C-alpha positions as CSV (number, residue, x, y, z in Angstrom):
1,M,63.8,162.1,39.3
2,N,64.5,158.9,41.1
3,I,63.6,155.2,40.8
4,T,60.2,155.7,42.2
5,D,58.8,158.0,39.6
6,L,58.5,154.4,37.6
7,N,55.9,153.4,40.4
8,Q,53.7,156.5,39.5
9,L,53.0,155.0,36.0
10,S,49.5,153.2,35.5
11,R,49.6,149.8,34.2
12,R,47.8,148.9,30.9
13,V,47.6,145.6,28.8
14,V,50.1,145.9,25.9
15,P,48.2,146.7,22.8
16,A,47.8,143.7,20.2
17,F,50.1,143.3,17.3
18,P,48.6,144.7,14.2
19,G,50.4,142.4,11.7
20,W,53.6,142.3,10.2
21,W,52.9,144.4,7.1
22,A,51.3,147.1,9.2
23,A,54.0,147.1,12.1
24,L,57.2,146.9,9.9
25,G,58.7,150.4,9.2
26,P,60.8,152.1,11.6
27,G,63.6,149.6,10.5
28,V,63.2,150.6,6.9
29,V,63.3,154.4,8.0
30,W,66.5,153.7,9.6
31,M,68.0,152.2,6.7
32,A,66.8,154.8,4.4
33,L,68.5,157.4,6.6
34,A,71.9,155.4,7.0
35,Q,71.9,155.5,3.3
36,G,72.4,159.2,3.0
37,S,74.2,159.9,6.3
38,G,77.9,158.9,5.7
39,E,78.7,155.3,4.9
40,L,77.6,155.6,1.0
41,I,80.3,158.2,1.1
42,W,83.1,156.9,3.4
43,W,83.0,153.1,2.5
44,P,83.0,153.7,-1.1
45,Y,85.8,156.2,-0.6
46,M,87.9,153.7,1.3
47,V,87.4,150.9,-1.1
48,A,88.2,153.4,-4.2
49,K,91.3,154.3,-2.5
50,Y,92.6,151.2,-0.8
51,G,90.8,148.3,-2.5
52,L,89.8,145.4,-0.4
53,T,92.0,146.2,2.5
54,F,89.5,147.1,5.0
55,L,86.2,145.9,3.6
56,W,86.1,143.1,5.9
57,L,85.4,145.6,9.0
58,L,82.1,146.7,7.4
59,A,79.8,143.7,8.4
60,P,81.1,143.6,12.1
61,A,80.7,147.5,12.1
62,C,77.0,147.3,11.1
63,L,76.1,144.7,13.3
64,L,77.8,146.5,16.3
65,Q,74.7,148.5,16.4
66,Y,72.1,145.7,16.8
67,P,72.5,145.5,20.9
68,L,72.1,149.3,21.1
69,N,69.2,149.5,19.0
70,L,67.5,146.3,20.8
71,E,67.9,148.1,24.2
72,I,66.7,151.3,22.7
73,G,63.7,149.7,21.3
74,R,62.8,147.5,24.5
75,Y,62.6,150.7,26.9
76,T,60.3,152.5,24.4
77,M,57.9,149.6,23.5
78,L,57.8,148.4,27.3
79,T,56.9,152.0,28.5
80,G,55.7,153.9,25.6
81,E,58.2,156.5,26.7
82,S,61.2,157.9,24.3
83,I,64.7,156.8,25.2
84,F,65.6,160.3,26.3
85,H,63.0,160.2,29.0
86,G,64.4,157.1,29.9
87,F,67.8,158.6,30.4
88,I,66.3,161.6,32.5
89,R,64.6,159.1,34.6
90,L,67.9,157.4,35.0
91,H,69.5,160.6,36.4
92,R,68.2,164.3,35.5
93,G,71.7,165.8,35.2
94,F,73.1,162.8,32.8
95,G,69.6,163.4,30.5
96,I,70.4,167.3,30.5
97,F,74.2,166.7,29.6
98,L,73.2,164.4,26.7
99,W,70.6,166.9,25.6
100,L,73.4,169.6,25.4
101,L,75.4,167.5,23.5
102,M,72.9,166.6,21.2
103,S,71.8,170.0,20.4
104,V,75.4,171.0,19.7
105,S,75.8,168.0,17.4
106,F,72.9,168.6,15.0
107,L,73.4,172.5,14.3
108,W,74.7,172.0,10.9
109,F,73.0,169.2,9.4
110,G,71.6,171.4,6.7
111,A,74.8,170.1,4.8
112,F,73.0,167.1,3.8
113,A,70.2,169.1,1.9
114,S,73.1,171.2,0.1
115,A,74.7,168.1,-0.8
116,G,71.5,166.6,-2.2
117,G,71.5,170.2,-3.9
118,T,74.8,169.1,-5.6
119,A,73.2,166.2,-7.4
120,M,70.1,168.0,-8.5
121,A,72.5,170.9,-9.7
122,E,74.6,168.3,-11.7
123,L,71.3,167.0,-13.1
124,T,69.7,170.2,-14.3
125,H,72.6,172.9,-14.5
126,W,69.9,175.3,-13.4
127,P,69.5,178.1,-12.5
128,E,71.5,179.2,-15.6
129,G,74.4,181.7,-15.1
130,W,74.6,180.5,-11.5
131,S,77.8,179.2,-10.0
132,Q,77.6,175.3,-9.1
133,R,77.9,176.4,-5.6
134,G,74.8,178.6,-5.8
135,Q,72.9,176.1,-7.8
136,S,73.5,173.5,-5.0
137,L,72.3,176.1,-2.5
138,F,69.4,176.9,-4.5
139,W,68.2,173.2,-4.9
140,G,69.0,172.5,-1.1
141,Y,66.8,175.4,-0.3
142,A,64.1,174.1,-2.6
143,S,64.1,170.5,-1.1
144,I,63.8,172.0,2.4
145,A,60.8,174.0,1.3
146,V,59.0,171.1,-0.5
147,F,59.7,168.9,2.8
148,L,58.3,171.5,5.2
149,S,55.2,171.9,3.0
150,A,54.6,168.3,3.0
151,I,55.2,167.9,6.8
152,L,52.4,171.0,7.4
153,A,50.1,169.3,5.1
154,S,50.5,165.6,6.4
155,G,47.9,163.9,8.4
156,V,50.4,161.9,10.6
157,V,53.9,163.1,10.3
158,Y,55.6,159.9,11.0
159,T,53.4,158.3,8.1
160,L,54.8,160.7,5.7
161,I,58.5,160.1,6.7
162,E,58.0,156.3,6.6
163,R,56.4,156.1,3.1
164,F,58.7,158.6,1.5
165,M,61.8,156.8,3.0
166,K,60.5,153.6,2.0
167,L,60.3,154.8,-1.7
168,V,63.8,155.9,-1.5
169,A,65.2,152.6,0.0
170,L,63.2,150.6,-2.6
171,V,64.6,152.8,-5.4
172,T,67.9,152.6,-4.5
173,V,68.2,149.1,-3.8
174,V,66.4,148.3,-7.2
175,G,68.7,150.7,-9.2
176,L,71.9,149.6,-7.3
177,L,71.0,145.7,-7.9
178,S,70.7,146.6,-11.8
179,A,74.1,148.3,-11.7
180,C,75.6,145.5,-10.1
181,M,74.4,143.1,-12.4
182,Q,76.7,144.3,-15.5
183,S,79.4,141.8,-16.6
184,D,82.2,144.0,-15.8
185,V,80.9,144.4,-12.1
186,L,80.1,140.9,-11.9
187,A,83.6,139.8,-12.9
188,T,85.1,141.4,-9.7
189,L,82.4,139.7,-7.5
190,P,84.6,136.6,-6.4
191,A,87.6,138.9,-5.3
192,F,85.2,141.1,-3.7
193,A,83.4,138.5,-1.7
194,Q,86.9,137.2,-0.4
195,G,87.6,140.8,0.7
196,L,84.5,140.6,3.1
197,L,86.4,137.7,5.0
198,G,89.7,139.6,5.9
199,P,92.3,141.8,3.9
200,V,93.3,140.6,0.4
201,G,96.9,141.0,-0.6
202,E,99.0,143.9,0.1
203,M,97.8,147.6,0.4
204,P,97.5,148.9,-3.1
205,R,98.9,152.2,-2.2
206,P,100.6,153.7,0.9
207,W,98.6,154.6,3.8
208,D,97.7,158.3,4.0
209,A,97.5,159.1,7.7
210,A,94.6,161.9,6.8
211,D,92.4,158.8,6.0
212,A,92.5,157.4,9.7
213,S,89.8,159.7,11.1
214,K,87.6,158.8,7.7
215,L,87.9,155.2,8.4
216,L,87.4,155.2,12.0
217,T,84.3,157.5,11.3
218,A,83.1,154.9,8.8
219,I,83.5,152.1,11.3
220,T,81.7,153.8,14.3
221,F,78.9,155.5,12.3
222,A,78.3,152.4,10.0
223,G,74.4,152.7,10.2
224,L,73.3,155.4,12.4
225,G,76.0,156.3,14.9
226,G,76.3,159.0,17.6
227,F,72.9,160.6,18.6
228,W,71.4,159.4,15.1
229,I,70.7,156.0,16.7
230,L,68.4,157.5,19.4
231,F,65.9,158.4,16.4
232,Y,64.8,154.8,16.6
233,S,63.0,155.2,19.9
234,Y,60.9,158.2,18.4
235,W,59.9,156.1,15.2
236,L,58.9,153.2,17.2
237,R,57.0,155.7,19.5
238,D,55.1,157.2,16.7
239,K,54.6,153.9,15.0
240,G,52.9,152.8,17.9
241,A,54.7,149.8,18.9
242,A,53.7,147.9,21.9
243,M,53.1,150.2,24.8
244,A,53.9,153.2,22.6
245,G,50.5,152.6,20.9
246,L,49.1,154.1,23.9
247,A,51.2,157.5,23.8
248,G,50.0,159.5,20.8
249,R,51.4,160.9,17.6
250,I,52.5,164.2,16.3
251,T,50.2,165.1,13.4
252,G,50.4,167.6,10.6
253,L,48.3,170.4,10.0
254,G,46.1,168.3,7.8
255,G,45.2,165.9,10.6
256,T,43.5,165.9,13.7
257,E,45.6,166.9,16.5
258,E,46.4,163.9,19.0
259,A,47.1,164.1,22.8
260,V,50.8,163.0,23.1
261,L,51.9,161.8,26.5
262,S,55.0,162.6,27.9
263,D,54.8,159.8,30.8
264,G,54.0,156.5,29.6
265,F,52.6,153.1,31.1
266,L,54.0,149.7,32.4
267,P,52.5,146.6,31.1
268,A,50.2,144.8,33.0
269,D,50.7,141.5,34.3
270,E,47.9,139.8,32.6
271,P,48.0,136.9,30.1
272,Q,46.9,139.0,27.2
273,S,49.8,141.4,27.9
274,A,52.3,138.4,27.8
275,N,50.9,136.9,24.5
276,N,51.1,140.3,22.8
277,W,54.6,141.3,24.2
278,S,56.0,138.0,23.0
279,T,54.9,139.0,19.5
280,W,56.1,142.6,19.8
281,S,59.5,141.2,21.1
282,R,60.1,139.1,18.2
283,F,59.1,142.2,15.8
284,L,61.6,144.3,17.2
285,S,64.7,142.1,16.5
286,I,63.2,141.4,12.9
287,D,62.5,145.3,12.3
288,I,66.2,146.3,13.8
289,M,67.7,143.5,11.3
290,V,65.8,144.9,8.3
291,G,67.3,148.0,9.0
292,I,70.8,146.6,9.6
293,L,71.0,143.9,6.8
294,G,69.2,146.4,4.2
295,N,71.8,149.2,4.7
296,L,74.8,146.5,4.8
297,L,73.3,145.2,1.5
298,T,73.3,148.8,-0.1
299,T,76.5,149.9,1.4
300,L,78.1,146.5,-0.3
301,M,76.7,147.3,-3.5
302,M,78.0,150.8,-3.6
303,C,81.6,149.4,-2.3
304,L,81.3,146.8,-5.2
305,L,80.8,149.4,-7.6
306,A,83.6,151.5,-6.2
307,Y,85.7,148.4,-6.4
308,A,84.9,147.7,-10.1
309,L,84.6,151.2,-11.5
310,L,86.7,153.5,-9.4
311,F,89.6,151.4,-8.0
312,P,90.9,150.3,-11.2
313,K,90.9,154.0,-12.6
314,G,92.3,155.5,-9.6
315,L,89.3,157.8,-9.1
316,L,89.2,159.2,-5.8
317,P,86.0,161.5,-5.4
318,Q,86.1,163.7,-2.4
319,E,83.2,163.5,0.0
320,Y,79.7,164.5,-1.7
321,E,81.4,164.7,-4.9
322,L,81.0,160.8,-4.8
323,A,77.2,161.2,-5.6
324,V,78.0,163.0,-9.1
325,V,81.1,160.4,-9.9
326,Q,78.8,157.5,-8.9
327,S,76.1,158.3,-11.1
328,Q,78.5,156.7,-13.8
329,F,77.5,153.4,-12.2
330,F,74.1,153.7,-13.2
331,A,75.0,154.8,-16.9
332,V,76.9,151.4,-17.0
333,S,73.3,149.7,-17.3
334,W,71.1,152.5,-18.3
335,G,73.1,154.7,-20.4
336,E,72.4,158.5,-19.6
337,I,68.9,157.9,-18.5
338,G,70.6,155.8,-15.9
339,R,73.1,158.4,-14.8
340,L,70.2,160.9,-14.7
341,L,68.2,158.5,-12.5
342,F,70.9,158.1,-10.1
343,L,71.4,161.8,-9.8
344,V,67.8,161.8,-8.7
345,I,68.1,159.0,-6.3
346,A,71.4,160.8,-4.8
347,A,69.2,163.8,-4.4
348,A,66.7,161.9,-2.6
349,F,68.7,159.8,-0.2
350,L,70.6,162.8,0.6
351,T,67.9,165.3,1.2
352,D,65.8,162.7,3.0
353,T,68.6,162.8,5.7
354,W,67.6,166.6,6.4
355,L,63.8,165.5,6.3
356,A,64.2,162.7,8.6
357,T,66.8,164.5,11.0
358,A,64.8,167.7,11.1
359,D,61.7,166.0,12.0
360,A,63.4,163.5,14.6
361,V,65.4,166.2,16.4
362,S,62.5,168.3,16.7
363,R,60.6,165.5,18.2
364,I,63.3,165.0,20.6
365,Q,63.5,168.6,21.6
366,A,59.8,169.0,22.2
367,D,59.8,165.7,24.3
368,I,62.9,166.8,26.3
369,V,61.3,170.3,27.2
370,L,57.9,168.6,28.1
371,T,59.7,165.7,30.1
372,L,62.1,168.3,32.1
373,F,59.6,171.2,32.6
374,P,56.0,170.2,33.5
375,E,54.8,173.7,33.3
376,S,55.6,173.5,29.4
377,R,52.8,171.0,29.3
378,R,50.1,174.0,28.8
379,W,51.2,173.8,25.3
380,P,50.5,170.6,23.3
381,A,53.5,168.7,22.2
382,R,52.6,169.3,18.5
383,K,53.0,173.2,19.0
384,W,56.4,172.4,20.7
385,Y,57.4,170.2,17.6
386,Y,56.7,172.9,15.1
387,I,58.4,175.7,17.0
388,F,61.4,173.4,16.9
389,L,60.9,172.5,13.5
390,G,60.9,176.1,12.5
391,L,64.0,176.7,14.6
392,L,65.9,173.7,13.1
393,T,65.1,174.9,9.7
394,L,66.3,178.6,10.3
395,I,69.6,177.4,12.0
396,T,70.3,174.7,9.2
397,S,69.4,177.1,6.5
398,F,72.2,179.2,7.9
399,T,75.0,176.7,8.7
400,M,74.4,175.0,5.2
401,Q,76.0,178.2,3.7
402,L,79.2,177.2,5.3
403,D,81.6,176.0,2.3
404,A,83.9,174.2,4.3
405,P,83.1,173.7,8.1
406,G,85.7,171.6,8.9
407,P,86.3,172.4,12.7
408,L,82.5,172.2,13.1
409,I,82.2,168.7,11.6
410,L,85.3,167.5,13.4
411,T,83.5,168.7,16.6
412,S,80.4,166.9,15.3
413,A,82.2,163.7,15.2
414,L,83.8,163.9,18.5
415,I,80.4,164.6,20.3
416,G,79.1,161.4,18.4
417,F,82.0,159.4,19.6
418,I,81.4,160.5,23.3
419,G,77.3,159.6,22.9
420,T,78.4,156.4,21.4
421,I,80.5,155.4,24.3
422,L,77.9,156.6,26.8
423,F,75.0,154.7,25.4
424,P,75.8,151.1,26.1
425,V,76.5,151.9,29.9
426,A,73.4,153.9,30.2
427,L,70.9,151.4,28.3
428,Y,72.4,148.6,30.8
429,L,71.5,150.7,33.9
430,L,68.2,151.6,32.4
431,N,67.1,148.3,31.0
432,H,69.0,146.0,33.1
433,R,69.0,147.6,36.6
434,L,66.3,150.4,36.7
435,L,63.3,149.1,34.7
436,P,63.2,145.4,35.6
437,P,62.0,145.3,39.0
438,H,58.9,147.2,37.8
439,L,58.3,144.7,34.8
440,P,56.3,141.4,35.1
441,E,58.5,138.4,34.9
442,W,57.9,137.7,31.1
443,A,59.0,141.4,30.1
444,R,62.1,141.2,31.9
445,P,65.3,140.9,29.8
446,T,66.2,137.2,29.3
447,H,69.4,137.8,27.3
448,R,72.7,138.7,29.0
449,P,74.0,142.2,28.5
450,W,77.5,140.9,27.3
451,L,76.7,142.4,23.9
452,L,76.4,146.0,25.2
453,G,79.5,145.4,27.2
454,L,81.2,144.4,23.9
455,S,79.9,147.5,22.0
456,F,81.1,149.9,25.0
457,V,84.7,148.1,24.8
458,L,85.2,148.4,20.9
459,Y,83.6,152.0,20.9
460,L,85.8,153.3,23.5
461,L,88.8,151.8,21.6
462,L,87.7,153.5,18.5
463,A,87.2,156.7,20.2
464,A,90.8,156.5,21.5
465,L,92.0,155.6,18.1
466,Y,90.0,158.5,16.7
467,I,91.3,161.1,19.1
468,G,94.9,159.8,18.5
469,S,94.5,160.2,14.8
470,V,93.2,163.8,15.2
471,L,95.8,164.6,17.4
472,S,98.7,163.1,15.4
473,G,97.2,164.8,12.3
């Protein structure tokens, strides 16, 4: 493919903005997925171990993803195409390279289902007589079965995902706020707030070199790092944002099948298009900030609780054990009922990671196949989606059996770093070089891409530090 391919797209009026309540959603899904995909584990761990030494890095790390989300969203909303379709338009070989990297990086995200199962096992201690590992796997597989059934029975799959993720986000925020309102926690708030501005005092314990990769991963993947960040394009697409409203949606077996287009459209140079795009453009910035600031808020609350309740006692839960230990946060405010509630929430925001990831990766795989191989369009997008959803379910059901897949997780992190470095460059070429000549003047980017350049430099530095820490360790 080359630049002339964009000339072949037909032009349509940008669809009207449906209203803020109807449009907002992808940012909340972004927030809810981020809650269970790492930072609610790594950041509280770093605070519990090192106090406020590194807390000041959290907000910049979250905000660093804003320019990437903005450019990802702009391409999808201006063309109705997925960001991967754009990468393939930029260069077919580059798109295939990213496709292969992404496919490898998502082979073992079934671990999130088993991690959620750990919380449910702690909650129920059932099936009786089973080992803790066996109980965790049982609940992990049970959650997968429930989610698959819900997808199959849904009308529009994205609508199911959005509603569930909104519920998880709401319950998590309300529960965390309640826990943070306790006097013991509030007493630490002034010192905690000071830690947001820079390191406070000396490091409370010697630095452990083994934590270097954890800290760098926490910074780089604050929010949705690596290939996870590309999911935002597909949520906007099925939400019907701007030109994506003309592309069609993936439906469940309970809904009427829609024609999902692979190729998109270009905005018609008409006053109505310009007016509609102006509102959609404001929506994009606000929706992204809802996700980023909402995720930052929940992560800060988890860190505050870790600082107030774990740090003074020297408690250092490892990885997904944190969900069980942090159930004590809710016990502070609500007693045993609170502890049980948190375990349910932990199970939800960990297993919803499996749900949202399985859905998004299946969309991406179907989209790429339909883009790269036109003959595959003999089958509708929904059929390809369900084929890949079935394959991913089988693969992750196997890989979640791996008790400690250290080398695989390390490989996944390294792949994610590669993607994070490449995305700013690719998005600059796509949105500031390839696409603008085909757009009306009012749809061309008005901002300078210096934020993308800053993201590229900082992520490159973080990747170098990460590789250095791995090699030295």
